[in-house]
PyMOL CGO cylinders between C-alpha atoms (Angstrom):
from pymol import cmd
from pymol.cgo import CYLINDER

trace = [
    CYLINDER, 6.12, -74.83, 24.82, 4.27, -73.79, 27.95, 0.3, 1, 1, 1, 1, 1, 1,
    CYLINDER, 4.27, -73.79, 27.95, 0.87, -72.16, 27.62, 0.3, 1, 1, 1, 1, 1, 1,
    CYLINDER, 0.87, -72.16, 27.62, 0.29, -68.59, 28.62, 0.3, 1, 1, 1, 1, 1, 1,
    CYLINDER, 0.29, -68.59, 28.62, -2.46, -67.83, 31.10, 0.3, 1, 1, 1, 1, 1, 1,
    CYLINDER, -2.46, -67.83, 31.10, -4.65, -64.74, 31.60, 0.3, 1, 1, 1, 1, 1, 1,
    CYLINDER, -4.65, -64.74, 31.60, -5.86, -63.73, 35.06, 0.3, 1, 1, 1, 1, 1, 1,
    CYLINDER, -5.86, -63.73, 35.06, -8.57, -61.13, 35.63, 0.3, 1, 1, 1, 1, 1, 1,
    CYLINDER, -8.57, -61.13, 35.63, -8.06, -59.49, 39.01, 0.3, 1, 1, 1, 1, 1, 1,
    CYLINDER, -8.06, -59.49, 39.01, -10.92, -58.45, 41.27, 0.3, 1, 1, 1, 1, 1, 1,
    CYLINDER, -10.92, -58.45, 41.27, -9.25, -55.28, 42.56, 0.3, 1, 1, 1, 1, 1, 1,
    CYLINDER, -9.25, -55.28, 42.56, -6.46, -52.84, 41.86, 0.3, 1, 1, 1, 1, 1, 1,
    CYLINDER, -6.46, -52.84, 41.86, -4.63, -54.09, 44.96, 0.3, 1, 1, 1, 1, 1, 1,
    CYLINDER, -4.63, -54.09, 44.96, -4.76, -57.69, 43.73, 0.3, 1, 1, 1, 1, 1, 1,
    CYLINDER, -4.76, -57.69, 43.73, -3.63, -56.54, 40.27, 0.3, 1, 1, 1, 1, 1, 1,
    CYLINDER, -3.63, -56.54, 40.27, -0.63, -54.65, 41.68, 0.3, 1, 1, 1, 1, 1, 1,
    CYLINDER, -0.63, -54.65, 41.68, 0.28, -57.58, 43.92, 0.3, 1, 1, 1, 1, 1, 1,
    CYLINDER, 0.28, -57.58, 43.92, 0.38, -59.86, 40.88, 0.3, 1, 1, 1, 1, 1, 1,
    CYLINDER, 0.38, -59.86, 40.88, 1.80, -57.52, 38.24, 0.3, 1, 1, 1, 1, 1, 1,
    CYLINDER, 1.80, -57.52, 38.24, 3.68, -54.89, 40.28, 0.3, 1, 1, 1, 1, 1, 1,
    CYLINDER, 3.68, -54.89, 40.28, 7.13, -56.41, 39.83, 0.3, 1, 1, 1, 1, 1, 1,
    CYLINDER, 7.13, -56.41, 39.83, 6.56, -56.72, 36.08, 0.3, 1, 1, 1, 1, 1, 1,
    CYLINDER, 6.56, -56.72, 36.08, 5.31, -53.12, 35.83, 0.3, 1, 1, 1, 1, 1, 1,
    CYLINDER, 5.31, -53.12, 35.83, 8.40, -51.90, 37.69, 0.3, 1, 1, 1, 1, 1, 1,
    CYLINDER, 8.40, -51.90, 37.69, 10.76, -53.57, 35.19, 0.3, 1, 1, 1, 1, 1, 1,
    CYLINDER, 10.76, -53.57, 35.19, 9.92, -50.77, 32.72, 0.3, 1, 1, 1, 1, 1, 1,
    CYLINDER, 9.92, -50.77, 32.72, 8.80, -48.20, 35.24, 0.3, 1, 1, 1, 1, 1, 1,
    CYLINDER, 8.80, -48.20, 35.24, 8.60, -45.20, 32.92, 0.3, 1, 1, 1, 1, 1, 1,
    CYLINDER, 8.60, -45.20, 32.92, 6.87, -47.06, 30.09, 0.3, 1, 1, 1, 1, 1, 1,
    CYLINDER, 6.87, -47.06, 30.09, 4.35, -48.73, 32.41, 0.3, 1, 1, 1, 1, 1, 1,
    CYLINDER, 4.35, -48.73, 32.41, 3.74, -45.79, 34.72, 0.3, 1, 1, 1, 1, 1, 1,
    CYLINDER, 3.74, -45.79, 34.72, 0.32, -44.98, 33.23, 0.3, 1, 1, 1, 1, 1, 1,
    CYLINDER, 0.32, -44.98, 33.23, -0.86, -48.47, 34.23, 0.3, 1, 1, 1, 1, 1, 1,
    CYLINDER, -0.86, -48.47, 34.23, 0.82, -48.66, 37.63, 0.3, 1, 1, 1, 1, 1, 1,
    CYLINDER, 0.82, -48.66, 37.63, -0.02, -45.10, 38.71, 0.3, 1, 1, 1, 1, 1, 1,
    CYLINDER, -0.02, -45.10, 38.71, -3.68, -45.50, 37.68, 0.3, 1, 1, 1, 1, 1, 1,
    CYLINDER, -3.68, -45.50, 37.68, -3.96, -48.75, 39.64, 0.3, 1, 1, 1, 1, 1, 1,
    CYLINDER, -3.96, -48.75, 39.64, -2.13, -47.27, 42.66, 0.3, 1, 1, 1, 1, 1, 1,
    CYLINDER, -2.13, -47.27, 42.66, -4.52, -44.29, 42.67, 0.3, 1, 1, 1, 1, 1, 1,
    CYLINDER, -4.52, -44.29, 42.67, -7.45, -46.72, 42.71, 0.3, 1, 1, 1, 1, 1, 1,
    CYLINDER, -7.45, -46.72, 42.71, -5.96, -48.42, 45.76, 0.3, 1, 1, 1, 1, 1, 1,
    CYLINDER, -5.96, -48.42, 45.76, -5.10, -45.24, 47.68, 0.3, 1, 1, 1, 1, 1, 1,
    CYLINDER, -5.10, -45.24, 47.68, -8.13, -43.12, 46.78, 0.3, 1, 1, 1, 1, 1, 1,
    CYLINDER, -8.13, -43.12, 46.78, -10.87, -45.15, 45.13, 0.3, 1, 1, 1, 1, 1, 1,
    CYLINDER, -10.87, -45.15, 45.13, -13.84, -43.39, 43.54, 0.3, 1, 1, 1, 1, 1, 1,
    CYLINDER, -13.84, -43.39, 43.54, -17.22, -44.68, 42.44, 0.3, 1, 1, 1, 1, 1, 1,
    CYLINDER, -17.22, -44.68, 42.44, -16.00, -44.79, 38.84, 0.3, 1, 1, 1, 1, 1, 1,
    CYLINDER, -16.00, -44.79, 38.84, -13.35, -47.35, 39.77, 0.3, 1, 1, 1, 1, 1, 1,
    CYLINDER, -13.35, -47.35, 39.77, -15.88, -50.06, 40.64, 0.3, 1, 1, 1, 1, 1, 1,
    CYLINDER, -15.88, -50.06, 40.64, -16.19, -51.19, 37.02, 0.3, 1, 1, 1, 1, 1, 1,
    CYLINDER, -16.19, -51.19, 37.02, -12.47, -51.22, 36.21, 0.3, 1, 1, 1, 1, 1, 1,
    CYLINDER, -12.47, -51.22, 36.21, -10.91, -54.26, 34.53, 0.3, 1, 1, 1, 1, 1, 1,
    CYLINDER, -10.91, -54.26, 34.53, -7.47, -55.47, 35.59, 0.3, 1, 1, 1, 1, 1, 1,
    CYLINDER, -7.47, -55.47, 35.59, -5.75, -58.33, 33.80, 0.3, 1, 1, 1, 1, 1, 1,
    CYLINDER, -5.75, -58.33, 33.80, -2.31, -59.86, 33.69, 0.3, 1, 1, 1, 1, 1, 1,
    CYLINDER, -2.31, -59.86, 33.69, -0.87, -62.54, 31.44, 0.3, 1, 1, 1, 1, 1, 1,
    CYLINDER, -0.87, -62.54, 31.44, 1.64, -65.06, 32.76, 0.3, 1, 1, 1, 1, 1, 1,
    CYLINDER, 1.64, -65.06, 32.76, 4.08, -67.33, 30.98, 0.3, 1, 1, 1, 1, 1, 1,
    CYLINDER, 4.08, -67.33, 30.98, 5.99, -69.94, 32.99, 0.3, 1, 1, 1, 1, 1, 1,
    CYLINDER, 5.99, -69.94, 32.99, 4.90, -68.31, 36.25, 0.3, 1, 1, 1, 1, 1, 1,
    CYLINDER, 4.90, -68.31, 36.25, 6.06, -64.80, 35.36, 0.3, 1, 1, 1, 1, 1, 1,
    CYLINDER, 6.06, -64.80, 35.36, 3.84, -61.88, 34.31, 0.3, 1, 1, 1, 1, 1, 1,
    CYLINDER, 3.84, -61.88, 34.31, 4.58, -60.89, 30.70, 0.3, 1, 1, 1, 1, 1, 1,
    CYLINDER, 4.58, -60.89, 30.70, 1.72, -58.42, 30.03, 0.3, 1, 1, 1, 1, 1, 1,
    CYLINDER, 1.72, -58.42, 30.03, -0.81, -56.31, 31.87, 0.3, 1, 1, 1, 1, 1, 1,
    CYLINDER, -0.81, -56.31, 31.87, -3.85, -54.23, 31.00, 0.3, 1, 1, 1, 1, 1, 1,
    CYLINDER, -3.85, -54.23, 31.00, -6.15, -51.86, 32.84, 0.3, 1, 1, 1, 1, 1, 1,
    CYLINDER, -6.15, -51.86, 32.84, -9.52, -50.73, 31.45, 0.3, 1, 1, 1, 1, 1, 1,
    CYLINDER, -9.52, -50.73, 31.45, -11.15, -47.85, 33.30, 0.3, 1, 1, 1, 1, 1, 1,
    CYLINDER, -11.15, -47.85, 33.30, -14.61, -46.32, 33.43, 0.3, 1, 1, 1, 1, 1, 1,
    CYLINDER, -14.61, -46.32, 33.43, -13.78, -43.75, 30.73, 0.3, 1, 1, 1, 1, 1, 1,
    CYLINDER, -13.78, -43.75, 30.73, -13.32, -46.63, 28.28, 0.3, 1, 1, 1, 1, 1, 1,
    CYLINDER, -13.32, -46.63, 28.28, -9.56, -46.31, 27.98, 0.3, 1, 1, 1, 1, 1, 1,
    CYLINDER, -9.56, -46.31, 27.98, -7.48, -49.47, 27.90, 0.3, 1, 1, 1, 1, 1, 1,
    CYLINDER, -7.48, -49.47, 27.90, -3.91, -49.06, 29.10, 0.3, 1, 1, 1, 1, 1, 1,
    CYLINDER, -3.91, -49.06, 29.10, -1.51, -51.72, 27.84, 0.3, 1, 1, 1, 1, 1, 1,
    CYLINDER, -1.51, -51.72, 27.84, 2.04, -52.73, 28.56, 0.3, 1, 1, 1, 1, 1, 1,
    CYLINDER, 2.04, -52.73, 28.56, 4.39, -53.93, 25.90, 0.3, 1, 1, 1, 1, 1, 1,
    CYLINDER, 4.39, -53.93, 25.90, 3.86, -57.63, 25.27, 0.3, 1, 1, 1, 1, 1, 1,
    CYLINDER, 3.86, -57.63, 25.27, 4.07, -60.47, 22.79, 0.3, 1, 1, 1, 1, 1, 1,
    CYLINDER, 4.07, -60.47, 22.79, 1.33, -61.01, 20.20, 0.3, 1, 1, 1, 1, 1, 1,
    CYLINDER, 1.33, -61.01, 20.20, -0.03, -64.13, 21.99, 0.3, 1, 1, 1, 1, 1, 1,
    CYLINDER, -0.03, -64.13, 21.99, -0.37, -62.20, 25.27, 0.3, 1, 1, 1, 1, 1, 1,
    CYLINDER, -0.37, -62.20, 25.27, -2.13, -59.29, 23.57, 0.3, 1, 1, 1, 1, 1, 1,
    CYLINDER, -2.13, -59.29, 23.57, -4.37, -61.74, 21.72, 0.3, 1, 1, 1, 1, 1, 1,
    CYLINDER, -4.37, -61.74, 21.72, -5.49, -63.17, 25.07, 0.3, 1, 1, 1, 1, 1, 1,
    CYLINDER, -5.49, -63.17, 25.07, -6.21, -59.68, 26.42, 0.3, 1, 1, 1, 1, 1, 1,
    CYLINDER, -6.21, -59.68, 26.42, -8.21, -58.66, 23.33, 0.3, 1, 1, 1, 1, 1, 1,
    CYLINDER, -8.21, -58.66, 23.33, -10.18, -61.92, 23.34, 0.3, 1, 1, 1, 1, 1, 1,
    CYLINDER, -10.18, -61.92, 23.34, -11.03, -61.63, 27.03, 0.3, 1, 1, 1, 1, 1, 1,
    CYLINDER, -11.03, -61.63, 27.03, -12.06, -57.97, 26.79, 0.3, 1, 1, 1, 1, 1, 1,
    CYLINDER, -12.06, -57.97, 26.79, -14.20, -58.72, 23.71, 0.3, 1, 1, 1, 1, 1, 1,
    CYLINDER, -14.20, -58.72, 23.71, -15.83, -61.63, 25.53, 0.3, 1, 1, 1, 1, 1, 1,
    CYLINDER, -15.83, -61.63, 25.53, -16.66, -59.32, 28.43, 0.3, 1, 1, 1, 1, 1, 1,
    CYLINDER, -16.66, -59.32, 28.43, -17.92, -56.51, 26.13, 0.3, 1, 1, 1, 1, 1, 1,
    CYLINDER, -17.92, -56.51, 26.13, -15.22, -54.12, 27.33, 0.3, 1, 1, 1, 1, 1, 1,
    CYLINDER, -15.22, -54.12, 27.33, -15.04, -52.03, 24.16, 0.3, 1, 1, 1, 1, 1, 1,
    CYLINDER, -15.04, -52.03, 24.16, -12.14, -49.57, 24.32, 0.3, 1, 1, 1, 1, 1, 1,
    CYLINDER, -12.14, -49.57, 24.32, -12.78, -45.96, 23.37, 0.3, 1, 1, 1, 1, 1, 1,
    CYLINDER, -12.78, -45.96, 23.37, -9.05, -45.28, 23.47, 0.3, 1, 1, 1, 1, 1, 1,
    CYLINDER, -9.05, -45.28, 23.47, -5.78, -47.13, 23.91, 0.3, 1, 1, 1, 1, 1, 1,
    CYLINDER, -5.78, -47.13, 23.91, -2.57, -46.06, 25.58, 0.3, 1, 1, 1, 1, 1, 1,
    CYLINDER, -2.57, -46.06, 25.58, 0.65, -48.02, 25.45, 0.3, 1, 1, 1, 1, 1, 1,
    CYLINDER, 0.65, -48.02, 25.45, 3.63, -48.82, 23.28, 0.3, 1, 1, 1, 1, 1, 1,
    CYLINDER, 3.63, -48.82, 23.28, 2.79, -48.49, 19.58, 0.3, 1, 1, 1, 1, 1, 1,
    CYLINDER, 2.79, -48.49, 19.58, 3.47, -52.12, 18.68, 0.3, 1, 1, 1, 1, 1, 1,
    CYLINDER, 3.47, -52.12, 18.68, 1.28, -53.36, 21.54, 0.3, 1, 1, 1, 1, 1, 1,
    CYLINDER, 1.28, -53.36, 21.54, -1.57, -51.01, 20.60, 0.3, 1, 1, 1, 1, 1, 1,
    CYLINDER, -1.57, -51.01, 20.60, -1.40, -52.03, 16.94, 0.3, 1, 1, 1, 1, 1, 1,
    CYLINDER, -1.40, -52.03, 16.94, -1.41, -55.74, 17.79, 0.3, 1, 1, 1, 1, 1, 1,
    CYLINDER, -1.41, -55.74, 17.79, -4.29, -55.31, 20.24, 0.3, 1, 1, 1, 1, 1, 1,
    CYLINDER, -4.29, -55.31, 20.24, -6.25, -53.28, 17.65, 0.3, 1, 1, 1, 1, 1, 1,
    CYLINDER, -6.25, -53.28, 17.65, -5.77, -55.97, 14.96, 0.3, 1, 1, 1, 1, 1, 1,
    CYLINDER, -5.77, -55.97, 14.96, -6.98, -58.66, 17.37, 0.3, 1, 1, 1, 1, 1, 1,
    CYLINDER, -6.98, -58.66, 17.37, -9.92, -56.52, 18.47, 0.3, 1, 1, 1, 1, 1, 1,
    CYLINDER, -9.92, -56.52, 18.47, -11.00, -55.94, 14.85, 0.3, 1, 1, 1, 1, 1, 1,
    CYLINDER, -11.00, -55.94, 14.85, -10.68, -59.65, 14.06, 0.3, 1, 1, 1, 1, 1, 1,
    CYLINDER, -10.68, -59.65, 14.06, -12.93, -60.54, 17.00, 0.3, 1, 1, 1, 1, 1, 1,
    CYLINDER, -12.93, -60.54, 17.00, -15.50, -57.74, 16.94, 0.3, 1, 1, 1, 1, 1, 1,
    CYLINDER, -15.50, -57.74, 16.94, -15.35, -56.13, 13.51, 0.3, 1, 1, 1, 1, 1, 1,
    CYLINDER, -15.35, -56.13, 13.51, -15.09, -52.75, 15.25, 0.3, 1, 1, 1, 1, 1, 1,
    CYLINDER, -15.09, -52.75, 15.25, -12.53, -50.55, 13.54, 0.3, 1, 1, 1, 1, 1, 1,
    CYLINDER, -12.53, -50.55, 13.54, -10.33, -47.94, 15.15, 0.3, 1, 1, 1, 1, 1, 1,
    CYLINDER, -10.33, -47.94, 15.15, -9.02, -44.56, 14.08, 0.3, 1, 1, 1, 1, 1, 1,
    CYLINDER, -9.02, -44.56, 14.08, -5.64, -43.19, 15.03, 0.3, 1, 1, 1, 1, 1, 1,
    CYLINDER, -5.64, -43.19, 15.03, -6.36, -39.81, 16.59, 0.3, 1, 1, 1, 1, 1, 1,
    CYLINDER, -6.36, -39.81, 16.59, -2.86, -39.01, 17.79, 0.3, 1, 1, 1, 1, 1, 1,
    CYLINDER, -2.86, -39.01, 17.79, 0.30, -40.91, 18.40, 0.3, 1, 1, 1, 1, 1, 1,
    CYLINDER, 0.30, -40.91, 18.40, 2.37, -40.38, 21.52, 0.3, 1, 1, 1, 1, 1, 1,
    CYLINDER, 2.37, -40.38, 21.52, 5.98, -41.47, 21.34, 0.3, 1, 1, 1, 1, 1, 1,
    CYLINDER, 5.98, -41.47, 21.34, 7.77, -43.62, 23.86, 0.3, 1, 1, 1, 1, 1, 1,
    CYLINDER, 7.77, -43.62, 23.86, 11.45, -42.85, 24.08, 0.3, 1, 1, 1, 1, 1, 1,
    CYLINDER, 11.45, -42.85, 24.08, 14.12, -45.37, 24.95, 0.3, 1, 1, 1, 1, 1, 1,
    CYLINDER, 14.12, -45.37, 24.95, 17.72, -44.81, 25.87, 0.3, 1, 1, 1, 1, 1, 1,
    CYLINDER, 17.72, -44.81, 25.87, 19.76, -47.27, 23.80, 0.3, 1, 1, 1, 1, 1, 1,
    CYLINDER, 19.76, -47.27, 23.80, 23.19, -45.97, 24.75, 0.3, 1, 1, 1, 1, 1, 1,
    CYLINDER, 23.19, -45.97, 24.75, 24.60, -43.90, 27.55, 0.3, 1, 1, 1, 1, 1, 1,
    CYLINDER, 24.60, -43.90, 27.55, 24.60, -40.20, 26.58, 0.3, 1, 1, 1, 1, 1, 1,
    CYLINDER, 24.60, -40.20, 26.58, 27.86, -38.30, 26.53, 0.3, 1, 1, 1, 1, 1, 1,
    CYLINDER, 27.86, -38.30, 26.53, 27.80, -35.88, 29.41, 0.3, 1, 1, 1, 1, 1, 1,
    CYLINDER, 27.80, -35.88, 29.41, 29.83, -32.68, 29.76, 0.3, 1, 1, 1, 1, 1, 1,
    CYLINDER, 29.83, -32.68, 29.76, 32.91, -32.90, 31.90, 0.3, 1, 1, 1, 1, 1, 1,
    CYLINDER, 32.91, -32.90, 31.90, 32.29, -32.21, 35.53, 0.3, 1, 1, 1, 1, 1, 1,
    CYLINDER, 32.29, -32.21, 35.53, 33.33, -28.92, 37.06, 0.3, 1, 1, 1, 1, 1, 1,
    CYLINDER, 33.33, -28.92, 37.06, 35.16, -28.88, 40.35, 0.3, 1, 1, 1, 1, 1, 1,
    CYLINDER, 35.16, -28.88, 40.35, 32.83, -28.49, 43.37, 0.3, 1, 1, 1, 1, 1, 1,
    CYLINDER, 32.83, -28.49, 43.37, 31.66, -24.98, 44.31, 0.3, 1, 1, 1, 1, 1, 1,
    CYLINDER, 31.66, -24.98, 44.31, 32.32, -23.54, 40.86, 0.3, 1, 1, 1, 1, 1, 1,
    CYLINDER, 32.32, -23.54, 40.86, 29.66, -21.43, 39.17, 0.3, 1, 1, 1, 1, 1, 1,
    CYLINDER, 29.66, -21.43, 39.17, 29.05, -22.13, 35.49, 0.3, 1, 1, 1, 1, 1, 1,
    CYLINDER, 29.05, -22.13, 35.49, 28.71, -18.93, 33.45, 0.3, 1, 1, 1, 1, 1, 1,
    CYLINDER, 28.71, -18.93, 33.45, 26.59, -18.62, 30.36, 0.3, 1, 1, 1, 1, 1, 1,
    CYLINDER, 26.59, -18.62, 30.36, 28.52, -18.25, 27.12, 0.3, 1, 1, 1, 1, 1, 1,
    CYLINDER, 28.52, -18.25, 27.12, 28.68, -14.70, 25.89, 0.3, 1, 1, 1, 1, 1, 1,
    CYLINDER, 28.68, -14.70, 25.89, 27.77, -13.14, 29.24, 0.3, 1, 1, 1, 1, 1, 1,
    CYLINDER, 27.77, -13.14, 29.24, 29.87, -11.58, 31.93, 0.3, 1, 1, 1, 1, 1, 1,
    CYLINDER, 29.87, -11.58, 31.93, 30.05, -12.93, 35.47, 0.3, 1, 1, 1, 1, 1, 1,
    CYLINDER, 30.05, -12.93, 35.47, 28.03, -9.95, 36.66, 0.3, 1, 1, 1, 1, 1, 1,
    CYLINDER, 28.03, -9.95, 36.66, 25.24, -10.62, 34.11, 0.3, 1, 1, 1, 1, 1, 1,
    CYLINDER, 25.24, -10.62, 34.11, 25.10, -14.28, 35.09, 0.3, 1, 1, 1, 1, 1, 1,
    CYLINDER, 25.10, -14.28, 35.09, 24.96, -13.48, 38.82, 0.3, 1, 1, 1, 1, 1, 1,
    CYLINDER, 24.96, -13.48, 38.82, 22.25, -10.87, 38.23, 0.3, 1, 1, 1, 1, 1, 1,
    CYLINDER, 22.25, -10.87, 38.23, 20.15, -13.35, 36.28, 0.3, 1, 1, 1, 1, 1, 1,
    CYLINDER, 20.15, -13.35, 36.28, 20.54, -16.30, 38.68, 0.3, 1, 1, 1, 1, 1, 1,
    CYLINDER, 20.54, -16.30, 38.68, 20.28, -14.53, 42.06, 0.3, 1, 1, 1, 1, 1, 1,
    CYLINDER, 20.28, -14.53, 42.06, 16.49, -13.95, 42.04, 0.3, 1, 1, 1, 1, 1, 1,
    CYLINDER, 16.49, -13.95, 42.04, 15.93, -17.63, 41.23, 0.3, 1, 1, 1, 1, 1, 1,
    CYLINDER, 15.93, -17.63, 41.23, 17.72, -18.77, 44.37, 0.3, 1, 1, 1, 1, 1, 1,
]
cmd.load_cgo(trace, "trace")
């Protein structure tokens, strides 16, 4: 089995160059990480100087990424337990104590367990955001022929036109 390797990046631009393709594989899920890093590249502020950017590679491919910003929030991607263990160990070694975590639930729980094991600092779940995944293609209504207006059920054509006209 090949070892996994953690890289701490010096800048948001370097981080995106290394992890950008990985972040784009699950664009919606990883958008909080990629958009935050992209903002730091396009419009850096003084608060960005102390940001922490890390990626974890396995067999030459990025398999995890994390961004820690000046507010103390660590933003994680989904990843395996060994990758999250590396991230937690490195952040603990650098005294980068998270005040909050954002990411997929399983990744946050794994990171939190590793953090507690290394530092003894406990966490409290304040609120839980849900990530949604599309596991099957939704059934869509049949398509109407082009240039046909769809009327609301229970309303006349006149009522529908009256309601929609101001919007357009």
